[in-house]
N, C-alpha and C positions, 0 to 999 in steps of 0.2 A: 709523296706523301700519303699515307692510307687513306682507304676511303671512308669517306664520313658517314653515318647513321645520326640522320636526325630525328628525333622523336616527337617533337613538341611545335604546335603552327604558333606564329606571335599572334598575341593577342595584348591589345594595351593594357588590360588589366591584369594579365595574366603572369606576374612574377613569378610567383612559387611553382607553375606548371613547368617553367622553362630552367628550374635550378635547383629542384629539389633533386639530392642525393642520398643515396643509404650510406649511413654511420660505416668510416673506414674505404669509402670507395673513392677510387683517385679517379682526378681530371684529366682531361686529354687523352682518355684510353690509356692513361698511367706510361706515354711517353713523356721523357726528360725535357722541361720546357726552357732548361737552357738551351740543351741541343738543338731542340725545334727551332729556337728563334734564328738558329743559324742554317736550316735547312737540312737536319739531321733526324731522321726516325729512330730512335733508339728508346727501348725499354727501359723504365727505371725498374728499381728494383724496390720489393715489398720493407726491406729494411732500413732504404734510406730516403726518409718523406720529410717534408715540412707542410703542416698546416697552417693557410694564410687566407684570414676571413672565412669562408664558406667553402673553401679549396682545398682539397690535399692534394698535395704533388710529389710524385716519383723523381727519385733522381738514380743515374747510371753510377755515380763516382762520389765520391765524399769531395772533389774536386766541384763539379755541378753544381753540388748542395751549396756549398761556400759560397759559390757567386751569386746564386740566387739569394741566400741570406743576406748578402752586401748589398746586392741593387733588386730587391724583391718586387718596386715598382715598374723595373725595364722587364724583368724576365715573367712573371705573373700574369694572368688572366686582365687585361685590360677593359676600364668603364665598369669597373665593380661588376662585372659578370653580366652587364645589360648585352641585350642584341646588338649588335654593331650597326646593323643595318636600319633600325626601328628605333634605338636607343631608349635613356632610362623611362619609364619604369618598365619596359618590357623587358623578360627575363629571357638570356639565351642558353642552350644545352652546352653544358662543359664537356662535350665529347665531338662540338661539331666546333670546328676553329678554321681560322684561317691565321695566316702570317705574313703580316705587311710591313714591308720595311721595319724588320726584327722584333714586331710587337704581337702579340697572340690574342685574336680577338672571335669571340664566339657568336655563332648564329642562334637563333629561334625556328627555323625552317629552313626546307631545303630550297624555297624561293629566295629568301633573305640571303642563304649563301650564296644562292646565283649574283643574286642583282650586287652583292657587297664584292664577291671575286672580280666581277666585270669593271668596277668603277668604285675603289677604296674610298679615294679622296672624296666623293660626293656624300659620304655619309659620317664624314668626320670632322669636328668641328674647328675653324683655324684660329687663328688668332684676333681676340677684340681690337676693335679701333680704340685708338688713345680717346681719351675724355678729357678735352682742356680747353673749356668755353673760357672768354673774357666776361669781365665784370658785364662789359655793356651788355654781352650775348644774355647773359643771366636776367638783366633788367627788362628784358625784352619778352624774353619768356613767362616770367613773373606777370607783365603787363599782358600776353594773349591768355594765360590760365586764368588769371582775374576775370578779364572778359567771359569765358568761358562760363566760370563760375557763375557770376552775375547771372549770366541768360539759362542758368540750369537752377536757379534757386538759392544762389548765396554761399559762398566761401565757409561761412559760418553754419550753417545748415550741414554740409560736408561735412565738417570739422566735427561734427558732433554722431557721426556715425561711427561707431566704433567695431559694428558687428552689422552681418546682412545675409539673407537667405537668397538666394536666385534661382528661380525653376524655369529650365527651358525646355522646348520639346525640338528635336532634333533628328532630324529625316535621315534615313542611313537606307542602304540597298535591301534591307530585310524589313525595313519598317521603321515606324516612330519609336524613337526611344524618347524616358523622359530623363533629365538630367538636371539633379539639383546640387548646387554648390552652397555650402555653409562657411562663413568665415569671421575671422575674429582678429583685429589687429594686433600686433605687426604679423603674428608667423603661425598660424591656424587656419587649415582650411582641409573640409573633406568635401570631396565630389564623388556622388555616387548616380549611376546610370542604370537604368530600371528599362529591361526590354523583357517583354511576355511575363514569364514567372521568374527570370533571374535578374540579381543586381549585382553591380560590382563598382568597386573604385576604390580611392586611395584616402586615406586621413594620416595629417600630419599635424603635429602640436609640437612645443618646445621639448617634450618627454621624447619625442622620437615618431617615425612614421610607420604606416601602416598599409600593406594592399589589404581591401578589403573582400570578400566572395563569398556571397550570402551569408553574412552574418560574422564569418572565420576571418581573424586578422593574420596575415602574416609579416614579420616587420622586415622594414625597407633598409637597406643600405643607406647612409648618410646623401652618397651623391644623388640616389634617385630621390630622396626627400629635398633635396635642392631643386630637383628639376621640376616636382608637383609643384613648390612653390613659386617657381621662376614662370610656368604656365599660367598662374595664376596671377602673376601681379601684372602680366600685359592686359588681364580684363580692363575695360574702358573703365569700371566701376571700381576695381582694387585702386587704379591710379589714382581715382579724382577723391577716394577716400584717404589715400596716402600721403595727400600732397603736403600737409603740416608736419609728417615726420621728419624724425633728423636724420635719416637715411634715404631721403627724396632730395634730388638736385635736378634745375629742369634749365633747358637755354633754348635762345631761338634761333634756330639756322634757316634764312632765309623764310618760305611762309611757311614752315612746320616747327614744332617743339619738341625737342628730343628729350627725351626724360630718364633718370635712372632712378630706379626705387630698388634698393639694398641688391647694387650691382645690376639688377635687370633692367636692361634698354630697350625703350620702345619710342616709338615716331609718332606724335599726333598731328592730324591735318585739321584744323580748325575750322569752321566756317566763318568768313569775314563777316556776313551780314548776321546769321541767327546766333553765332556763338558756340553753338553745337559741333562735338567732336563727328567728323565725318568719318575719320577712320583711325586705327591706330594698327600701326605695322611696324615689324622684328624681325631679326632672323631667326630662324626656327624649321623644322622638320616639316616638307610636305607628306602627302597621302603615303607615298611609297618613302617615306624616311630620308629621302634625300637633302640636305641644306640648302636652303633658298630664302628669298622674302616673304615672310607670310602677312598677309594685309587683311583685315577685318572692318567690312564696311558697314556703319550704324545708321539706324535712320528709324523712324518713326516714333519720334520722342514724344512719350507721354508723363501725366505724374505717374508719381510711382508712390506718394505717401510721403510723408512727412517735409510736405513742401520742394521735392525735390524733383526734377525730369530727370527722366532716363530713359535710353533708347529701348524698343521693344522687337526690333528686329537686326540680324546680322546675318553676312553674306561672307565666307570667308573667300580669297585670292590668293593664289600661290604662283609666285615667279609669274603674275600678269594672268593667269588662267583662273576665271573665275568658278565657283563650283565647288571650293575644295571641302573633301569631305572630313565630316566632324566639326568645321567650323563653319556653317551657315546654321542658323536657329530663331526661333521665335520664343522672347520669352513669355511666361506665363501669367510671373506675379515676382515682385520683389519684395523683401519684408526686412526694415531696417531696427536695426537693434532688436531682434525678437527676444524676449524673453527664456525662450528653452533653448539659447545658442550651447550652453554650457552641456546640455544633455545630447546636442546633437554633433558636439565634436568629443563624445565619451570615446574612449577605447575599446574596441570590442573584448566581449569577458572571456572569447575563445582564443587564444593567441599562439598560432604555432611558430618556434622558433626556428631559424634556419640552420 
C-alpha cells in the first residue's frame, strides 16, 4: 500500500483541521475505494467519481463505481470521517488511511496511524449489551435514585431544572484550562474550553451541531453530534435533571444503578449512608483513544443553589488507572436555569460549511 502522508495532528476540537479539502480533490489519494478494500492500490479516473458526504471518490471502472453505489456504507470511509483512533469529534485526514477487515478508516496523525494499525480492535466500539431489566430491578433502581434525590435536595427541585451552566477548572499538561458546559434539556449543549488566548469546543442543538474555534463554526456530521450529546449525558448533573424524562430508564444491578438516558448507558454507584453519587462509570475512550471503562469519582458535595447539593470535585479513572487526562476537574460554579441560556446556545454568526 502506498506511503501515507499525514498532515494534521489529532486534537479533540479539530474536526475542521483534519477534513478540510479543496473543491474536487479526491479522497484516499485518488485510489479506487472498492479495490482498496480488497488490498489493491489502483488509481481512479477523473471521469469516474461519486460524491458521498464530504468526500469525493474516484473509480477505476464503471463496475467498481456501481459496486460502491450499491453498498456505499461498506466501501466509503468509515465513522463519517472521524479519526479511527480518537473517534468523533476528532476529524481524520482523507489521505491517511488504513484498511481493516475490508473497511477503510482514516487517521488524524502519524501517531494515530501507528497505534491503530498495531491494534485496530482496541479503537473500534463493540456491540452494546442488551437492556433487559425486570420489573423488580426497575423498582429497586427507582428506590435507590429516590434516596439519592432526597439526599441531594429532592426530586422536585431537580425536575425543575431545565437548563444549567457548569464551569470547571481542568488541569492539563500545558496548564489550567477553563471548561464551561451550558445545557438545555433535552438535547442542546455547548462545551467551550479556554486556554490562554484560545477557545474551542462544540455546540449541538436540535438544528444541528458545530465545531467552534475562536468563534467560527463548522458543521458537524450527525454522528459527531450524537457523540457530543452522549458525552454530556454521562455527567452526573445531566443524569439527575433528565431523570423524569421519557427517554430515561433505570434499574438496580446488585449495588449499582444502571441508567439509560436517550440510549446512553451509565452506571451509578450511590453511597448507602449519604445517598450521594460516588461515581458514574461508562464504556468510552481513554486518553489514548482505546475503548475501556471510564469512571468519574465525585466528591465535595456542597450547596449549588436552588436548594440542591452537587459535587465540586471529579477525578477520572480509566481501566482502573487514576488520573485520566481531561476527566479530572474542580467545579468553580453551577448556574441553574440561567436567564441567558438561549444566548449561550446561539449558533456562531460565521459558519463554514463542509
